[in-house]
C-alpha positions in Angstrom: -10.9 12.2 -37.4 -11.2 14.2 -34.3 -11.2 10.9 -32.4 -7.3 10.9 -32.6 -7.2 14.6 -31.9 -5.9 15.5 -35.2 -6.8 18.9 -35.5 -5.2 19.3 -31.8 -1.6 18.0 -32.7 -1.8 20.4 -35.6 -1.9 23.3 -33.9 0.8 22.3 -31.6 3.3 21.2 -34.1 2.0 24.4 -35.9 3.2 26.4 -32.5 6.5 24.1 -33.2 5.6 22.2 -29.7 8.1 18.8 -29.6 10.6 20.1 -31.9 13.4 18.6 -30.3 16.3 17.4 -32.6 18.0 14.9 -30.1 16.7 11.0 -29.9 15.5 10.2 -26.6 18.0 8.8 -24.4 15.8 5.4 -23.7 15.5 4.8 -27.5 18.9 4.3 -27.7 19.5 2.4 -24.9 16.6 -0.4 -26.4 18.6 -0.4 -29.4 21.7 -1.3 -28.0 20.2 -3.7 -25.1 18.2 -5.5 -27.5 18.8 -4.7 -31.2 22.8 -3.5 -32.0 24.7 -2.3 -29.7 27.4 1.0 -31.1 30.8 0.2 -30.5 32.2 3.7 -31.9 31.0 5.9 -34.2 31.2 4.0 -37.2 31.1 0.1 -35.6 27.8 -1.6 -34.1 27.8 -5.5 -32.7 24.6 -7.2 -33.7 22.2 -8.6 -31.4 20.1 -9.6 -33.5 20.4 -11.1 -37.4 20.7 -7.8 -38.9 22.2 -9.8 -42.0 18.7 -8.7 -44.1 17.1 -5.2 -44.8 15.5 -4.8 -41.4 12.3 -2.5 -41.2 11.2 -0.9 -38.7 8.3 1.3 -37.6 8.6 4.5 -35.9 4.3 5.2 -34.7 3.8 8.9 -33.8 7.2 9.7 -35.0 6.4 13.5 -34.5 9.1 15.2 -36.4 11.1 11.9 -37.2 14.3 12.6 -34.2 13.9 8.5 -33.3 13.9 7.4 -36.8 16.4 9.2 -38.3 18.1 7.5 -35.0 17.1 4.2 -36.3 18.8 4.5 -39.5 21.9 5.5 -37.6 21.7 2.2 -36.2 21.3 0.6 -39.4 17.6 -0.1 -39.8 15.2 0.8 -42.8 12.9 2.9 -41.1 9.4 4.0 -41.7 7.7 6.7 -39.2 3.9 8.1 -39.1 2.0 10.5 -37.4 -1.3 12.0 -38.0 0.4 15.9 -37.9 0.9 16.8 -41.2 2.9 19.4 -39.9 4.9 16.8 -37.8 5.7 15.2 -41.2 7.0 18.0 -42.7 9.2 18.5 -40.4 10.1 15.3 -40.4 11.2 15.4 -44.2 13.2 18.6 -43.7 15.5 16.9 -41.0 15.8 13.7 -43.1 17.3 15.9 -46.3 19.3 18.1 -43.8 20.9 14.9 -41.9 22.0 14.0 -45.5 19.3 11.3 -45.5 17.2 12.1 -48.4 15.7 8.6 -49.3 14.5 8.4 -45.5 12.5 11.5 -46.5 10.1 9.3 -48.4 9.8 7.2 -45.6 7.6 9.3 -43.6 3.5 9.1 -44.1 0.5 10.9 -42.9 -1.5 8.5 -40.4 -5.4 8.0 -41.9 -8.2 8.4 -39.7 -8.5 4.8 -39.0 -6.0 3.0 -36.5 -5.5 0.0 -39.2 -1.7 0.6 -40.3 -0.9 -0.2 -43.9 1.4 -2.4 -43.8 1.5 -6.3 -44.0 1.5 -8.5 -41.6 5.3 -8.9 -39.9 6.7 -6.1 -42.3 8.9 -4.6 -39.6 11.3 -6.7 -37.2 11.5 -3.9 -34.8 8.5 -1.4 -33.9 8.7 2.0 -31.7 6.1 4.3 -30.2 8.0 6.8 -27.6 5.3 9.4 -26.1 2.2 8.5 -28.3 0.3 5.8 -27.1 -0.3 7.9 -23.9 -1.1 10.8 -25.9 -4.7 9.2 -26.7 -7.6 7.7 -25.6 -6.5 4.5 -23.8 -9.4 2.4 -26.5 -7.5 4.0 -29.7 -3.9 2.9 -28.0 -5.0 -1.1 -27.7 -6.5 -0.9 -31.2 -2.3 0.5 -32.2 -1.2 -2.3 -29.9 -3.1 -4.6 -31.9 -2.0 -3.2 -35.2 1.6 -2.9 -33.9 1.5 -6.7 -32.9 -0.2 -7.4 -36.1 2.8 -5.6 -38.3 5.9 -6.6 -36.1 7.4 -10.3 -35.7 10.0 -9.3 -33.4 10.5 -6.2 -30.9 8.1 -3.3 -29.6 9.4 -0.3 -27.3 7.2 2.2 -26.4 7.3 4.6 -23.4 4.3 5.7 -21.2 3.6 8.4 -18.4 3.2 7.2 -15.0 0.0 7.4 -12.8 1.2 6.0 -9.8 1.5 8.8 -7.6 -0.8 11.6 -9.8 -3.6 12.2 -7.7 -2.2 13.3 -4.4 0.4 10.4 -4.2 -2.2 8.1 -4.6 -2.3 5.9 -8.4 -4.8 7.6 -11.5 -5.1 5.2 -14.5 -7.6 7.7 -16.1 -7.3 10.2 -18.8 -6.9 14.2 -19.0 -7.6 16.9 -21.3 -4.4 19.0 -21.4 -5.0 22.6 -20.1 -1.3 24.0 -19.9 -0.7 25.7 -23.3 2.1 23.0 -24.0 -0.3 20.8 -25.8 -3.5 22.3 -25.0 -6.8 20.2 -25.4 -5.2 16.7 -26.9 -5.4 13.9 -24.5 -3.2 12.5 -21.4 -3.9 9.1 -20.4 -1.8 7.9 -17.4 -0.7 4.4 -17.0 -0.4 1.6 -14.0 0.9 -1.9 -14.2 -2.5 -3.1 -14.7 -3.3 -0.7 -17.1 -0.3 -1.0 -19.1 -1.1 -5.1 -18.7 -4.4 -4.6 -20.1 -2.8 -2.5 -23.1 -1.2 -5.5 -23.9 -3.9 -8.3 -23.4 -5.0 -9.8 -26.6 -1.7 -9.6 -28.2 1.0 -12.2 -29.0 3.5 -9.8 -27.0 5.1 -10.9 -24.1 6.9 -7.8 -22.0 10.4 -8.8 -21.3 11.5 -5.9 -19.3 10.3 -2.8 -17.9 11.7 -0.1 -16.2 9.9 2.8 -14.3 11.7 6.1 -14.4 10.8 8.8 -11.5 12.1 12.0 -12.4 11.5 15.2 -10.1 12.0 18.1 -11.0 14.2 20.5 -8.0 12.5 23.4 -7.0 9.1 23.5 -8.8 7.4 20.4 -6.7 6.3 18.7 -10.2 7.5 15.6 -11.4 7.9 13.2 -14.7 7.3 9.4 -14.2 7.3 7.2 -17.4 7.1 3.6 -17.9 9.7 1.9 -20.5 8.8 -1.0 -22.2 10.2 -4.0 -24.5 8.0 -6.4 -25.6 8.5 -9.5 -28.0 6.2 -11.8 -30.0 
């Protein structure tokens, strides 16, 4: 299982890294633009047909903050992650959020990139900050599996390498040396690499955004692509 760095992620979550409880703003925007718009605390305006029970997949769910958001938006989420530590915390968070039934929908991923779901099982799939935390060949395998199990929309975020190497594009992979997520893989993306990621799938990219974040006084930045695809 080393090829998906399970041990490194177990150590990272064991140090309580990425234990962020709030959902990602970009995931909220995706749901609001393409799935259903939140009008007020208890009212939504559907964009797609949600008359049936809509299954949603959260690939690389971590401690489940995006899965809880999917539940809040009226979807039936399943979260999957390779880290047992993350899944254990996700189950606890679900119970504390008065969603005990959701705790049963968090699964520990297997050694294989094959997903344990039937074809077109999900109407919506997301992968927030996960596909860029593995080798590119594995990410491609996961996207092909997401294409198989998804009949509808797929959202993901990918870290940009457009200005990583002294302002020049970089689309390779690095081993994280910092204490945060130490030893894990960081895969950087450019537009051409994103095109390759979705090649040989039914997915068409229907919306994308490159958000540049500069941290004042530190000369550091965090640029990310946000992608919405549909098959």
